[in-house]
C-alpha positions in Angstrom: 3.8 -8.6 29.9 3.7 -8.9 26.1 6.6 -7.4 24.1 6.5 -4.5 21.7 5.1 -5.6 18.2 7.5 -5.7 15.3 6.9 -4.7 11.7 9.2 -6.3 9.2 9.7 -4.1 6.1 11.7 -3.1 3.1 11.7 0.6 2.2 9.0 1.6 -0.3 7.4 -1.9 -0.2 3.9 -2.8 0.8 5.0 -2.1 4.4 4.4 1.6 3.6 0.7 1.3 4.5 1.1 -0.5 7.9 4.0 1.8 8.8 1.8 4.9 8.2 -1.1 3.2 10.0 1.1 2.5 13.1 2.2 6.1 13.0 -1.4 7.3 12.7 -2.2 5.3 15.8 0.7 6.6 17.7 1.6 3.0 18.5 4.8 1.7 20.1 6.4 -0.8 17.7 9.8 -2.0 16.5 11.0 -2.0 12.9 13.0 -4.8 11.5 14.7 -4.3 8.1 14.4 -7.4 5.9 17.6 -8.1 3.9 17.1 -10.0 0.6 19.3 -12.4 -1.3 18.0 -11.9 -4.9 14.3 -12.2 -4.8 14.1 -14.6 -1.8 14.3 -13.5 1.8 16.8 -15.0 4.1 16.1 -18.1 6.2 15.5 -16.1 9.4 12.7 -14.1 7.8 11.3 -17.2 6.1 10.6 -18.6 9.5 8.4 -15.6 10.2 6.8 -15.4 6.7 7.3 -18.6 4.6 6.2 -16.7 1.5 9.3 -14.5 1.8 7.4 -11.2 1.2 7.1 -8.1 3.2 5.5 -6.8 5.3 5.1 -9.1 8.3 3.8 -8.1 11.7 4.4 -9.9 14.9 2.3 -9.0 18.0 2.8 -11.5 20.8 1.7 -14.9 19.6 0.1 -13.4 16.5 2.0 -13.3 13.2 0.4 -11.6 10.2 1.5 -11.0 6.7 -0.3 -9.3 3.7 -0.4 -5.6 4.1 -4.2 -5.2 3.9 -4.7 -7.8 6.7 -2.2 -6.0 8.9 -4.0 -2.7 8.3 -7.3 -4.3 9.2 -5.8 -5.7 12.4 -4.3 -2.4 13.4 -7.7 -0.7 13.0 -9.1 -3.0 15.6 -5.9 -3.1 17.7 -6.0 0.7 18.1 -9.7 1.7 17.8 -9.1 5.2 19.0 -7.0 6.0 16.0 -10.0 6.0 13.7 -8.3 3.9 11.0 -11.7 2.4 10.3 -15.3 3.5 11.1 -16.9 1.7 14.1 -17.8 -2.0 13.7 -21.3 -2.7 12.5 -21.6 0.6 10.5 -22.2 0.8 6.8 -19.2 3.1 6.5 -16.9 0.4 8.0 -18.0 -2.1 5.3 -17.5 0.5 2.6 -14.0 1.1 3.8 -13.3 -2.6 3.9 -14.7 -2.9 0.4 -12.2 -0.3 -0.8 -9.3 -2.0 1.0 -10.1 -5.3 -0.6 -10.5 -3.8 -4.0 -7.2 -1.9 -3.7 -5.3 -5.0 -2.7 -7.1 -7.6 -4.9 -7.4 -5.6 -8.1 -5.2 -2.5 -8.1 -2.2 -3.9 -6.3 -2.3 -7.2 -8.2 -2.4 -5.4 -11.5 0.5 -3.1 -10.5 2.7 -6.1 -9.5 2.0 -7.8 -12.8 2.7 -4.6 -14.8 5.9 -3.9 -13.0 7.1 -7.5 -12.9 5.6 -9.3 -15.9 8.5 -11.7 -16.1 7.2 -13.3 -13.0 4.2 -14.5 -15.1 5.8 -15.4 -18.4 9.5 -15.7 -17.7 12.6 -13.6 -18.4 13.0 -12.5 -22.0 9.5 -13.8 -23.0 8.0 -12.1 -26.1 4.8 -11.9 -24.1 6.2 -9.4 -21.6 5.0 -6.3 -23.4 1.6 -7.8 -24.0 1.2 -8.5 -20.3 2.4 -5.0 -19.4 0.1 -3.3 -21.9 -2.9 -5.3 -20.7 -2.2 -4.4 -17.1 -1.7 -0.7 -18.0 -5.2 -0.7 -19.5 -6.6 -2.4 -16.3 -4.8 0.2 -14.1 -6.1 3.1 -16.2 -9.6 1.8 -15.8 -9.2 1.2 -12.0 -7.7 4.6 -11.3 -10.4 6.2 -13.4 -13.0 4.4 -11.2 -11.3 5.5 -8.0 -10.9 9.1 -9.2 -14.7 9.3 -10.0 -15.5 7.8 -6.6 -13.5 10.5 -4.8 -16.2 13.0 -5.7 -16.9 14.9 -3.5 -13.9 13.7 -1.4 -11.5 14.5 -0.1 -11.3 10.9 1.1 -12.7 7.6 -0.1 -15.4 7.9 2.6 -16.1 11.5 1.8 -15.2 13.7 4.8 -13.9 10.7 6.8 -10.3 9.5 6.7 -9.6 5.8 6.9 -6.8 3.3 6.4 -8.1 2.7 2.9 -6.8 6.2 2.0 -3.4 5.3 3.3 -3.4 2.2 1.1 -4.5 4.1 -1.9 -1.7 6.6 -1.3 0.8 3.7 -1.3 -0.5 2.4 -4.6 -0.6 5.8 -6.2 3.1 6.2 -5.5 3.8 2.8 -6.9 2.1 3.9 -10.1 4.8 6.5 -10.7 6.3 4.2 -13.4 3.1 4.1 -15.4 2.8 6.2 -18.6 -0.2 8.0 -16.9 0.5 8.5 -13.2 -2.6 8.2 -11.1 -1.8 11.5 -9.4 -2.4 13.2 -12.7 -6.1 12.6 -12.3 -8.2 15.5 -11.1 -9.2 14.0 -7.7 -6.5 11.4 -7.1 -3.9 14.1 -7.4 -5.3 16.2 -4.5 -5.9 13.0 -2.5 -2.3 12.0 -2.9 -1.0 15.4 -2.0 -3.4 15.6 1.0 -2.1 12.2 2.3 1.5 13.1 1.7 1.1 16.1 4.0 -0.5 14.0 6.7 1.9 13.7 9.7 1.7 9.9 9.9 2.5 9.5 6.2 5.3 12.1 6.4 6.8 10.1 9.2 6.5 6.9 7.1 8.4 8.5 4.3 11.1 9.5 6.8 11.3 6.1 8.3 11.5 4.4 4.9 14.0 6.9 3.6 11.9 7.5 0.4 10.2 10.5 -1.2 6.7 11.1 -2.6 7.8 11.8 -6.3 4.8 14.0 -7.0 6.9 16.9 -8.2 5.7 17.4 -11.7 8.6 15.4 -13.2 7.8 12.3 -15.2 9.7 9.3 -13.9 11.1 6.9 -16.4 9.0 4.0 -17.6 10.2 0.9 -15.8 11.6 -1.8 -17.9 
């Protein structure tokens, strides 16, 4: 009999979305906290994910990494959870489109904005130029998402999907931006709605983190 799947995570990381998706599905799973030495994961974890990033998900003989890929897998692994619309429907492909956009465009820009030294090196005079450029990209991206949430309350209108969980994660990551995404007229209510969802609330508890949408402006990350 196959063992219980394991999600490898670091609190507040890209493992947030798969954790909430697993909780949404009511799935049985184990959590394994990944310890880091500097920016590189230890050798035991590198044997699971040679890229050294989190999350990773092991289900029997299958090992996945990349948060969006894990979310897509969980939607098919637990179809009764309604993480995605049924296969073959237009709504499913719209949800997949959103998930790909969120990971390829928004998440990538957030990572470059928060960690520009990874692109240009520590102490580079280009760091602020990289960060400013990514802030503009993110403002445009979140404006696009905010407009698409009309009439809402979810990315698919009345239907919740795992793409909403993913958007919630990225909205929280953007707390360091000069303009937080939750300050927008539709993204703010979307973030609050997801924060109150039981699966997302359990994810916060599991990760030992907080939503931050309390009206206070967090410091700009250096």
